[in-house]
Residue, then its C-alpha position, 0 to 999 in steps of 0.5 A: m499499500k505504501h508503494k501505492k500512495m508513492s506512486w500517487l504522490i509523485a503523479t499528482l506533483f504534475t496538477s501543481p506547477l501552473l498554480v504556483q506559477q501564477a502565485l509566485a510575483q513575477e520580476t521586471a527586466g529592470d528589477m533583474t540584476q546579475v548575480t553568480v549562483t552556484g550548488i544545487r541550483a547551478s547544477v540544476r540550471n546547467a543540466l536544464a541549459a545542456k538539455e534545451a539546447s540539445n538537438s535529441m531528446v535527452e536527459v543531463v547530469s551536471s558537474e555539480d550534481i555528481g560532486k557537490l552533494p556525495d553522490t558516491t558514484i554516477a550510477e546514484s545520480l542516473a537513477r533518478l533521473p525520469g524515465l531511469s532506475s537502478g538494480l542494486d549491488r552491495g547496496n549501491a546502484s549499479q546497473i541502469v535501467a531505461r524506459g522500461m527496458g534492461p541492461r541489453f538495452i543500454g548504450a555506455t561511452l565514455n567521452g563518445r568511446e564504447l566501454a569494455s565490460s567486466e560483465p559476461n555480457r555487455a553491461v556496464r556497472f556504472e558505479q565502477f565511475p566516482s563522482e570526482s572522475l567525471s564533469g558529467a553525463t548525457v543520456y540519449k534518449s533518442q538516436n542520433a546517425e552521429l552516436v554509437e550504435g547500441g542503445i535502444a533505450t538509451t546511450i550514455d555517455l560520460q563526460t570527463v573534466s576538460p582543463l582548458k574550459y576553466n580558468g586558472r587552478q582548481l583544487s577540490l579535496k573531500a573525505d568522509a568518514l562512513y558508518y554501515a548500521l547493518a554492522r552492528d548485526i554481525p559480528g566481525a563486521d567493519k562499521t566505519a570506513p573512510r573515502l576519499g578523492g579529488v580533482y586538481i586541474d591546472q593550465f601552463a604554457d599560456k594557457t595553451i596546455g590543461a592538465a587535470l588528475a583525479f583520484s579516489y579511494q573507498d574502504q566501504p565495508s560490505v555487510q549483508k543480510n539474506k534468506r532465500h528460498w529454493g523454489f518448489n519440487e513441480d513435477h514430482s511431488a506427492d499427496i501428503n495430507g491426504d486430500g487427493k491433491i498434490d502438495k508441492t514441497p520446497w526443495g529448502f532454503q538458506d540464510e547468510a550473514r556475510y561482511g567484509k570489504d569492498k575496495r574501490s580505486s580509480v585515477l583519471g589524468k587529462l591532458e589538453w593541447k591548444p597551440n592555437k583556434d585551430v588545433l585542439i589534442t586531447a590525450d586522457s586515460y582513466y583506470a578503476e579498480a574493485k578488490i572485494k573480499e568477503r566472508g559469509l556465513q550460511h545453512w542450507a535446509d536441503n532434502l525437503g523436496n519429497w521425491d515422488g512421496g517418498n518422505s511424506a511420513g515425515y511432515s506435520n503442521l502443513d501450511i500450503r497454499d495454492g497448491y504449495v507448502a508454505g510451512g511446515t515441519f519436517n524430522n528428517a533434513t540435511l542441514i549443511t552449514n557453509d563457511f565461505v570466502y568471496v574474494q573478486d578483482t575487477s579492473v577497468a581501463a580507457s584511454g583515448l587521443n584525440g584531435k580536433f581540427n580546423a581547416g578551412d570551413w571543415k571540422i575535422e576530428a580523429d580518434l583512438s581509443s582502448s578499453h579494458a576490462r578484467r574480473g577474476s572471482q573466486w568462491r572458497d567455501l568450508r561446508l560441513n554437514a550435520n551428523g544425520g537428519v535433522p528436524v526442520t520447521w519453516s514458514f514462507t509465506g510472501g511478504e518478506k515473511q521468513d520464519y524458520s529453526f533446526g532442531i538441534d544445537t547449529g553454534n556447536v561444531a560437534n554437531f556437524g561431521t568432517p568438513t570439505l573444501y569447494v572452490d566453486n569457480d576460479g573465474h575469468v572474465k577478459d574483454k578489450l576493445d580498441a576503436f578508431s573514428l574519423n569525423a568531418s563537419r562544415a557548415i552551410d549557408g543559405s540552405i536548410i541543413s546548417r552544418l553537413k557532418f559525416g564519418v566512419r568508425g571501425s571497432d575490434r573486441e574481443k571478450s573471453y572467460h574461463q573458470t577453474t572448480w576443485t574440491l579438496a579433502q583435509k590432509s589434517a584434521i581442524p581441531a574444534s577449538a579452531y571454531q567459534t560460535v557466531k550470533a548474527d542478529g535474527f539468525p540462528a547460530f553459526i560456527a567459523l573458523k576463527d582464521f579462515d585463510a590459516s585454518v584451510a592452509s593447515a588443513f587442506g594445503a598452502n596452495a588450496f585456493n591455487p587453480n594450477g595443480q589442482v586434481q579435478e574430478a571428472w565432471q569437474i573438467q568437463n563443466d568447466a571446459l564447456a563453461g569456457w568460451k572467447v567471442k571476437e567481433r569486428s564492427t565498421s560504421a559509416f554515418i552522415q547527418g545534416d543539422l536543421e535549423g529554419e522556419a515553417l509556418g511562422k515557427t522556428y525550427r531545429g533538429n537533424v536528420g541521418v543516417r547511419l551504416v553499421h556491418t558487423k562480423q562476430t565469431g564465438y568459439g567455445m567446447q562441445s560435447l557429444d554424449g557425454a564424450a571429451p569436449t571438442a573445440v567448435e566455433g560459429g559466427a554471422t555476419y549482418t549489415e543494419v541501416l540506421p536512419s534517424l530524424n530529430l526535430i524541434f518546433n519553438m513555439d515562441e519567440a522565446q524558445q520556452r516552449q518546444v515540441r520535440f519528435s524524433v523517429a528513428r531505428a536502433m539496434s542494440r547487439a546481442p549480450l557477448d556471453e550468449m554469442r558463445g559457441s559452447r555445446n553440451l549435446s545428447n543422442v547424437s550417436n542414436t540417430s533413432q532419437p533427437i539431438t537435444g541439449g543445451a548452447g550458445n548461438p554465435e549466429l543471433k543477430p542484433m535486437m532492432a527497435n523502431q521507434v518514435d517520441l514525442s513531447y512537449q516541454w516548457y521552460f518557464d523560468k531559470a532551473s524550471l520545467l515542465s514537460a510531457g512525452a511519450f514514446y513508443k518502440k516497435v522491438q524486433r529480434y528480441i532475443a530470449i533463452e528457450s528451446d530452439t529447432t535447428t540444424v547439427n551435422g544434417r540432423t535436426a536438434t532442440l536446443t536450449r539457447s538464446v534466439n533471435g524471436d519476434g519482439g513487440d511493442i513498448r509504450g511510455l508516457e514521461l512526466v517532468y515538473q521542477q521549478a526553482f522558487t526563486s520569486l519566494p520572500a527569503p529565506f523561501d527562495g532557496l527552495g526547489v523541487a525536481s520531481n518526474y514519473a514514467y508510466t511504461t507497458s510492453n506486450i513483450r515476454e520472456q520464455t521463463p517461468v514456462g506457462n507464465p512467463y516475465p515481462i521483458e527485462g526491465l519493465m518497471k510500469h511505474n517508476g518515478g522520483v521527488t527531489l525537495w533541495y534548499e540552497k541559501s545563505g551557505y546551508e545546502a539541503r537535499l531530501s530525495a525519494n525514488y520509487h519503482s514498482k517491480f521489475v523483472r531483471n537478472p542479478t546473477w552471472g548466468a543469462g535468463q536466471l531471471i527474478e522479479n524486483e519488488s516495488e522499492t521506495y529509496l530515500t537519501l538526505n544530504l546535508a551540508k554547511q559552509l563554513t568557509p569559502q574553501i571548507q564545506l561539512r557534508f553530512g548524508i545518509d542513504n537508504l533512510t528508511n533501510q528498504k530491502a532487495v526483495y526477489t520473487s521467483s517463477n511468479i509463485p509469491i512465497q518463494q522470495e529472497v530477502t536482501e537487507f543492506g542497511r542504513r549508511f551514514n557519512l560525515g565529510l569535509s569539502f576543501k575547494l581552492 
């Protein structure tokens, strides 16, 4: 109910701006004086000015909005924009969802250059870009021919600072102390951590050379509490209570208390050389890394599935809802306790060299770039089984209710047997993307085309993944004295090693975590080989675009029209196994050419150009996820010609998803830092990619494979409303108030292929999405209270493609306060996740099959220094 109220609150804001505007006193031109505007108000004005001036439909984040108040990363700023939101990872905004579409439809560039990704697919994790490294971001909701192809929903371009645009030396330093409230519930978790960041900008050689250096460091505690239902035995359950109906029993469930370190750092270097008005050379390099090491404790309650009724006699006190056993007692469950360490190292690097030249009437731009991303991760799990069957009582009834208890003392190591060490997927992703582009443009007089642009681009990308899995039995026993009992709030007691690394090294060997030289079981070798893959993608593109400017029917207009031609060759490599035989190499691929026309028009409805009607029509594309283009296949019944071939596979022949799309909006810039707008969009998506059972041909024979395929697609429709205003005409001190609000409604008839019989809507579809930010800036005081809401949507929070769940509705509140102590020093205070919003996932459209994760509130207290 609270989420519905929030949705209505956001929507009703759009009935008030006209009344507010009429009530405010109007200033005359003679009364106006020029003042210097800074802080939140400046960020709002700058963002709206860029949005108003653009020939496309865009949303803009200005530099002050990133850095002035403590948005830790650009992801948090992007998630507040109209029509955008974000999924959470470790409590942080991460991958962006836009206009009812998930990360697969989001293009990402840095200074106009496509980025490599540490994810298996193409998705960029925007939390890897801290506020210190960027000067702004532009979200393109409509397409331009000159934009790098790849974003049906949006293309998000992140911009780094340009030192020659500043006047003189600039220095900004930030230091924060962070406090994580949830850490109080988990023994051993860090409650506090530091965050540092800074930007230095300067000019040399009579301001012909500019330099910028930015850095950030954050030692973020990683704390979370999680309870997860494993799903139900749908096909082999039995009637337990004798009413003649099948009672579907759960496979089991687990809990988890996790704590550890999430250390993130980044550095940006940029040089600009402008020897004269006709030459500008820029070289820049960005590097970011994240090192995660987390300790986790789990209980697994297993063997509750009652396969074909074999354990029906062991159940009692059943709570059955719609045929599913939501609660009860089982007297002979398997109970496992897990003491694990998860490590992950991620790095992203992006470098480029850019030259802009004036040659008479021509403007020429050449660009070379290289982007690299890596990700290595390893799950180290010390697993102990309880001695014999354990009574388990549970009640998982949905609505975040997840109650359970075990019939033994889970904090007593004597109740558990000999441990086994599982190193599950020492996995490594590598992505390399090199690109070049050459563009030229010139003004044209006496024509509706005011400027003609054309250019070419080429890119070469290679992405790969490999893993190693092994299991170790202890060489020497771990004594009971090496364990301790851990009591985390809200959980049965855990047992954990006092010194995980030292005890594992003593019992399993000093190289227990080193993949080199490990003895693997045959099935592990087989699985690792089939899990590995490599994809190569080479693409060339060319565009021609004309900027439009003129007058029609007494109204001035501007915009652009153009076409982009894209040619791509892709090859997927992997291993295949036939009827369980040893894997052998296999590859496949595809070549395609797409034509992407686009038109953007802005009609000015008054002489001051305050009222604008914007129209856009285009054809856009989003390439297939790279991991789904792998060549890997695991096939059965190959040797038996009397049976069809079946199996699972990647699909290197995937074509990009396409969309014909139309946007129409009305925008009224009725005052500085003030906007009222309404817009609608329609996208006809073609060749939508989903995982399904696909009939194809293998070695001349019919085969049914579970893999990603290009389907039919469908429609996506949406409505977006925006109201924001700076109430500068109110009497002091209320003239420092402002509001920014937005609401989006999106619907689609596109369905995924899972769960069978009742498939999810398209990944990323939020029917309702919006936010309200109230801000105040006056006399050195700044405050911002933001509330962002989204209704439930489908997402894939794991590495595995097609592992879809439904993220329940969320309302996320943040509060930021600041006081300027001196002209150089500012004191800041903030609270993230003010209402302790939990992340709730529901699986298979079964309301009682939930996973609930709590990240807790986060507090920060910091100082900013500017020179």
